[in-house]
N, C-alpha and C positions, 0 to 999 in steps of 0.2 A: 793711152794704148795699153798700159799695164792693167787698168781696170777692165777693159774690154776682153783682154786675153784671159784674165782670171775668171770672168763670167762664162766665157766659152769653155774653159777647162772644167768648170764645175758642172755646166750643162752636159758636157760630153761624158763626164764620169757618171752623172745621174742616168743618162740614157744607157750607158754600158751596164750599169747595175740593174736597171729595169729589164733589159734584154737578157742578162745572165740569169736573173731570178725567174723570168718567164720560161726560159729554156729548161732550167733546173726543175721547176714545178711541173712542166709538161712531161719531161722524161720520167719523173717520179710518179706522176699521176698515171701515166701510161703503164708503168711497171706495176703500180698498185692495182690498177684496173685489170691488168693481165693476170695478176695473182688471184684476184677475186673471181675472175671468170674461170681460171683453172680450178679453183676450189669448188666452183659450182658444177664442174664436169663430173659425170658419173663414171667411175672406173669399176669394172667388175672382174672377178677372177674367172679363169677357165676351170676346166675339170682337173682332177688330180693327175699329175704327171706320172709317167711310168715309174714304178718302184725299182729300186736297185735289185740286181740279180744275186743269186747265191751260188757259189762254186765250191767244189771240194778242194783239197790240198793240191791236187794235180791239175786243176783247171777244168774239171768236168762240171758241166752246168747242171745244177740240182734243182733250182727254182728259177723259172723264166716268166716272162709276161706274154700273154696271148691277147692280141688285139681283138676288139669287138666294137660294133657300131652301137651308139647310144642315142636315144632321142632326148634332147636337152631343151629346156625352156628358160629363156632369159626374160625376166619381168620388166619389160621396157615401158616407157611412158606412153599412155594412150591405148594400151592393148586391152581389149575386152576379154577377160579370162573366161567368162561364161561361154562365150562364143568359141574360144579356143578349145575348151573342154568338150563341147558338143562335137566339134570337128575331129578331135582326137579320138573320141569314143566311136566314131564311125569307122576308124581304121584299126583300132586295137581293142582287145578285151583285157580289162584290168581285174584285179582281185576285188572282192566285196569290200565296200567301205565300212568303217566302224560307225557306231552310233554317233560319236563325237563329230565325225566327218559329215554325216548326214545332217546333223543339227546345224553345223556351220553353213552347209549349202542352203538349207531352208532360210536361215537367218539372213544370208547374203542375197538371196534371190526372190524371197517371198515376203509378203506383208504379214508378219507373224501376229500382229495385233488382231487380225481378223479371226485367228484361231482361238483367241482367248475369250472365255465367258466373262460376264460382269463380275462374278464372284472371284474369279482368278485374277482379274485386273485389280480388284479391291485388295486381295491378299498380297499381291506384289507391291501395291502402293503402301500397305501397312508393314511390309517387309516380314510378314509371317512365312512367306515362301519367296525364293529367289526366282527371278525371271528365267534364268538358264534351267533351273530344275523343272519349272512348269513346262517350258518349251520342250525339254528333253522327254518328259513324260508324254506330252502330246504326240510327239513324233514316234515314240515307241509303240503307241497305240495304232498308228497308221502304217507302220513300216512294212507290214505284210502286204499292203496294197500298192507299194511302190514297184514299178515294173523293173525288170532286169536292165532294160535300155536306160532308164533314168539312173539306176544304181551305178551303171558303168560311167555315165556322165559325171555323177557325183564323185566317184573315185578319181577320175581324171582331174576334176576341179581341185580335189584335195592335194593331188601331186603338184599341181601348179602353184599351190600356196604353201608348200612345205618349206621349212627353213627360213633363212633370212630373205628380206625383200629382193635384194639385187644379186643374191648368190644363184648360180645355175642350178636348176632343178632337174634331177634325173627322172624322166618320165617312163622310159622303157629301155631295158638292157638287151644287148645281143640280138638286134634285129637283123633280118636277112637282107641281102642285096636287093631283092625284089621289093621289100618293104621300104628300103631306103629310097629307091627310085619313085615309088608311089608317093611317099611323104614329100619328097622334093617337088613333085608335080602339083601338090596341093597348096604350096606356098602359104603355110599357116603362120600368122604373125608371132614372132618371138621363138619359133621352133627352129632348131638347128640339129644337124647330124654331126656328131663329134666322135672321135676315136677314143675309147678307153681301154683299160687293160685288166685282165683277170690273171690270177696266178696259174701257172702251168708247171707240172712236175714230170720231167722226163723219165724219172725212175719210179713212177707210180706212187705207191703208198710208203715207200722206204723213207723213214725219218720224218714223215709228215707231221706227227704230233710233236716233234722237236722244232720244226720250222714254225709251226703255229698258224694262226688264221689272221686274215685281214677283214675289215668290215667297217661299218659306221660306228661312231663313238657311242659307247653305252651310257645309260643314264647315270650310272655310278661314277663314271670318269668324266662326265660333262664339264664340271667346274674346272678340273685340272687342265683339260685341253683348251677351254675358253681362255684361261689365264695365259696360255702359250700363244694365243692368237689364232687358234684353229676355228674353222666353221663347223657347225654341228653335222653337216652332210659330208665332211671330209672322210676319206678312207684312211684308216690307221691300222697299225698292228694291234691285234686284240690279245695275242698270247705268245709266249715263248720267244724264239729268236725274232720274229716279226715285231713283237712288242718291245723287247729289250733294246733292239737296235733301230727302233722306228725313226728316231731323229736322223739317222744316216740313210735308211732305206727309202724314206719318203722323199719324193721329188718336189720341185718348186713349180707352182702353178703359173700358167701364162696370165697376163693381165691385158684387159681390153678397155678402150675408151668408147663410151656410148656416144655416137654422133647424134646430131639433131634429127636425122631421119631414122633413128633407131638402129642404124647399122653399127657394126663393131670394128674398131681399128686396133690391131695389135700394137701394144706399146712395150710389152716384155714377153719374150718367148719362154716356154716351159723348159725345165731342166730335169732330166731323169735323176732318180736317186742314186746313191753310191752303192757299190757292190761289196758283198761280204765274201771273203775267202776263208772257208772253214778249215779246221784241222782234220776233218773226217776224210778217210780214204774210202771212197764209195765201193771199190771192188772188195776191200776187206769187210766193209759193213755188210754188203749183200751176202758174202760168204759166211760171215758169223750168223746172220739170220737164218740161212739155210741149214747150218749145222745145228742150231738150237731146235728148229722145227723137226728135222729128221730124228734127232735123238729123243725129243719128248715123245714123239709118236712111237718110237721103238720101245721106250721105257714103259709106256702104257700097256704093253703086252705082257709085262711081268707082274708078279704078285705085289700086293701092298701099295700100289700106286693109284688107288682110287681118288685120292685128293691132290695128286700132282697135276698142275696145269701151267705153272709159270717158270721161267728161267730168265736171268739177267746176266749180261756180259758187258764188260767195258775193257777196251784196249787203250793204253795211254803211253805217253813218254814221260818217265819220272823226272827227267832233267828239265822239263819245261812245264808240265801239267797239261799239255795238249791232249785232247781226246781224239783218238784215231778211229774208233768204232764204239758205238754205244747202242745196245739192243735190249729189248724186253719183249718176250712173246708169251701169249696166253692161249692155250688150246681150249676151244669152246666145245660145247656138247655136240655140235654139228660137224665136228672133225675139221673145222676151219680155225685159223689163228687170228687173234686180235693183237694189233701192235700196242704194246704198253711201255714203249721205250721211255716215256716221260716219267714213269714210276721209279726210274733210277734215281730221281731226285726227291721223291715224295713218299715212297713205301720203305718201311724199315723192318729188319729181321734180327733175330738172335744169331750172331755170327759164329759163336763157338771158338774153338782153339785157333782159328785163323788169325786172331788178334793177339796171340801170346807174345809176339814180338814187341808189342806196345806194353803189355802188362809186365813182362820181364824187364822192360826198360825202367820201370819204377824202381826195382831193386838195384839195377845196375847204376842208375844215376845217384842213388843214395849210398852206394858202396857198403851194403849191409852183409854181403856174403862173398865167398871166394868162388868164382865161376869154375875153377879147376877142381875144387873139392868134390868128391863123389859121395853120393848118398844112395841108400838102397830104397828103390821105389816101393811104396807101401800104401797105407790108407791113413786118413785123418779121422779121429773120433773125438768130437767135442761134446761137452755135457748137454744132455737132453736133445741131441741131434743124432740122426742116423749117420753111419759111416760113409765117408766120401773117398773114392779111390780113383786111380787111373783106369783107362779103358781095359787094361789087362796088366798083369805083373810085368815090369820092365827091367828088373835087375838093377845093377849099379849105374848111376847117372851123374854126369857133370852137367853144366849149363847147356853145352852144345848138344850132348846126347839127349837131354830132357826136351829140347826143341825138336830134334830129329824124331824122337819117339812120342812126342806130344804127351808128356807126363803131367797129369793134373796134380799128383802128389807134390812134385817139385814146386809148382806154382803156389800150392797151398802153404808149403813151408816158407816160401819167400813172403807171402802175404802176412803170415803170423810174425815173421821177423821184422817186417815193416812197422809193427806195433811195439817193437822193443822186447819181444818175447821169444822164447824157444818152445817148440811144440812138445807137449807131453800128453799122454793118453787121457782122454776124458776131461781135458782142461776147460776152463771157462775162457771165453775170448771176448774181452770188453771192446766193443766197437761203438763209434759214434759217427756223426756226419763228417768229421774231419778224416776219419779212416777211409771213407769212400772218396773224399776229395784228393787224397794222396794219389789214387789211381786216376781219377777223372781229369786232373790237371795234366798228367802225362798223356792220357788218351787224347785230350783235346789238342795238345801240341802236335799230335799226329793227324788231326782232322777228324777224330771220332767223337761224336756227341756234340758237334757244333755245325753251324752252316759253313760249307766249304767256300762259298762265294762264287760258284760257277755262274757263267753269264747267261742265266735263264731266270725268269721271275718265278716266284712261288716255291722256292726251294724249302723243304722241310727237314727237320732233324728227327732222329729216332726218339724212342721213349727213354727217358732217364728215370730210373726207379727212385721212388720216394721213400720206400720202406727201408728200415735199417735193422739188420740182424747179423749175427756171426755167419749164418749159413749163406745169406745173400752177399756178404762181403767176400767170402771164398768163391762164390759163383762169379762175381765180377772179375776176379783174378784169372778166370779161365774163359771169359767171354760168354758167360751164360746168364747175364742179368740185363744190362742195358741193351737196347737195340740200335742198329745203325742202318743207314741207307746205303745202297750200292755206291753212290758217289762219294760217301764218306769212306767206304772201304778202299776204293781206288786211291783216294788221297792219302790214306794211311800207308798203303804199300808203296806209293810213290815217295813219300817222306822217308820211309825206311830205306828204300833203294838209293835215295840221294843222301843218305847218312845224316838225316835230321833236318834237312831243309824242306820246309813245307811251302808249296805254291798253290795258288788257286787253280783248280781244273778249269779248262775253258774250251770253247768250240770255235771261236773266231780268232784267226791269226792276224789277218790284215783287212783293212777296208780301203777300197780304191775308188777314185773319181776318174773314170776311164782307165788309163794305165798308171796314173799317179797315186802312190800310196799316201793316204791322208791320216791313217791311224795304224799303229803297229802294237801288238801285244808285247809287253816288256817282260813277261814271265817272272813277275815280281815274287820274291821270297817274302811270305807274310808271317812266318814264325820259324823258330828253330827249337829243337829238343835240347835238353841239357846233358846229352850223352857225349862222350869223347870218342876218338878214333878206335881205341882199344875195345870200348863197349860195342861198337858196331862191327868190329872184327868177329866178336862172339856171335852176334845175331846173324851176320852174313854166313858164317860157317855152319851154324845150326840150320839156317834156311837152305843152304846148299845141300847139306846132308839129307834133309827132308826129301828133296827131289832126285838126288843122285845115288844115294846109298840104297841097296836093295831092302834094307830094313826101315827105311824112311817111310813115313805115312803118306808121302806124296810121290813115291817112286813111280815113274812112268806117266805122271800127269802131264808133263810137258816134254816136248822133243828134246832128248838129251844132247843133240848136236848144238843146241842153242846155249848150253851151259847155264841152265836155269837155277833159280833159287826161289823158295816160296814156302807156303804153309797151307795146310788143309784144315777144315773145321767140320765138326758134326755137332749139331745142337738139337735139343729137344724143344719143340715149339708146340703151339696149340692152334687149332683151326675150327672155324664155325662150319661144321660139315653140313648141317641141315638148314642153314640160313635163318636160324631163329634168334639171332642176335647174341647168342651165348657161345663164347670160344671155349669149347670143351673137349675137342678131339685131339689127343696127343699124336704129334707127327715128328718126323725127323727132317731137318733142313741141312743140306750139304753146301759147303763153301770152299773156295780155293782162291788164294791170292799169291801171285808170284811175279818175278821180274827176270830179265835176261838181257845180255849175257852177264853172268855173275861178276866178271872182272870190271865191267864198265856198263852198268845197266842203262839201256836206251829204250826198252819196252817193258810194259807191265800189263798184267792181265788179271781180272777177277771174274769168277763165275759163281753165281748164287742160284741154288735151286731149292725153293721152299717146299715143304710138305712132300718130299720125295717118297717117303714111306709113312704109312699109318701104323702106329704101334698097336699090336694086338697080341693075344695069348697064343694064337695058332702059328705065327711065323715071325721071325725077327729079320727077314730078308730086307736089305736096303739096296736098291738098284744104284750102281755107281755113276750117276748121271754126270756129275761135274768132272769125273775122270775122263769120260769119252768126249765131252764137249771141249775141255781145255786141251786135250791131246790133239784133237782134230784141228783146232784153231792154230796151235803152234806148229803142227805139221804143215799146214797151209802157209803159214808165215815163213817157215824155213825154206820151203820150196819156191815161194813167189816174191819174197821181200828181202831187202838188204837188212840182215839182222846181225851183222858182225862188224 
């Protein structure tokens, strides 16, 4: 009995093991087969999802999406693309095909060997000529005999073959409802009507060149986008905000499973891109643009303004770096204006005395002089150089009065003392590269002469002079040597207004996914100057007197109810008047930079008007363009915005 029981137990265990292994194998085989089948399924992407929208600081919609109908081709199994091209050509007129597209059509649809002579076949065989070169030459000879009807088919065929095999091909954009109904009735294999989106601008051209453009990936950027997993027919941001924030603005495509009957089953829905909320106040922006245009037109009726065409304005918050308005306008010969707002980050100018807050900071930080000590304004005469003076005799000056009256002489004395010397008439002034670095290191801590880091691609800096001489060293000390961009100038005045804390200027405050904030600007401090509180008290009082004392060079430039502080500048510049590539016409550039309220600055403003006046022997008239523009902007802000 024991032996029988043992045999039965062994047999039972063996049967159990066989059944278990069979079940385990079957389940795993089924799972493996399912995985293989799933991998063999073709999954295709849909079109680009709607991009995120762009709003101003108050929620006003600046950039929207406008729906349009597109003809899309999906290259599914078993479709005859030649037949599809013929049927599409009967419904739509396409652009002319390229030589390459014509060659591909002939190679795919004709027996090209019949076109070749024995000699050509022999040359191809010997590899003295390539097959493609010979065929291309043959087709170039007969291209004039190809009918417009066939050319239209060829272009349709080229569109069907564009891009990756299974990616959707855009055949026709923005078709009408009548065309949609007609196309549906034709039931062309692989052709679908889908909704796409193009950018729409509710405020017209305002800030358009700041928003940037969208479009297909360029050849130059192809490899970069392919590494990120993009398809070559994807729509991406090509410039400025659209490009800088493309990873957020770009939506997520839908995905479809291609069924055995070539129909598509959605497996993942599309998701629109995230929305940008800018720091721009669109009402202030539009007002600034109108003020610029009105005042340039008025200025052109006055003498010496033949070369005046441009003006730039930026309004900012010095405590954060946010840009509330940024405008650039150019008057054209037809009395129309061109928007050149983007030049605020790429064009540079000699700014003049407006930067004396930064140049005086060099002497303040190094404690080389007594700011309360008064000196009598005069001229500096160095050996072998012409005399250099202030714009007029200014009497006795301390540091605050020197800023108020914009004394060049005072700045010259400080520059000489920075070299460990005291000024004497006809002295030699030994300068080297380090002499210039003394100033440029301080200037860069204010944001002058370096990239500011604004959230736009392709920012450029001004020209940093390479020549070294005593005369140029003194010019640097009064803002008459290196050039700076408008965005550098607003960064400088913001840093001064916030007592040495430099932040990046920026245009995007938050990014939202529907109503949820997914990114917030942190207003990061990127640098600090080496000045102390007492040093800034001197600069603040000097800048306050500039705008509020009747003798100040900027008196009346800003609405006095705002308690403004600031600095003006006048610089000699040069202009290519006859477009011969030679910058040879001497002109005057006017600048203004200020902030308010003086006690706790929350707003800043810069105005730059290049080539306001052309220097000539007949008249020294300079139209005060920056005065009128800055005054009208601050009047508007006082009346319409919370400024206290």
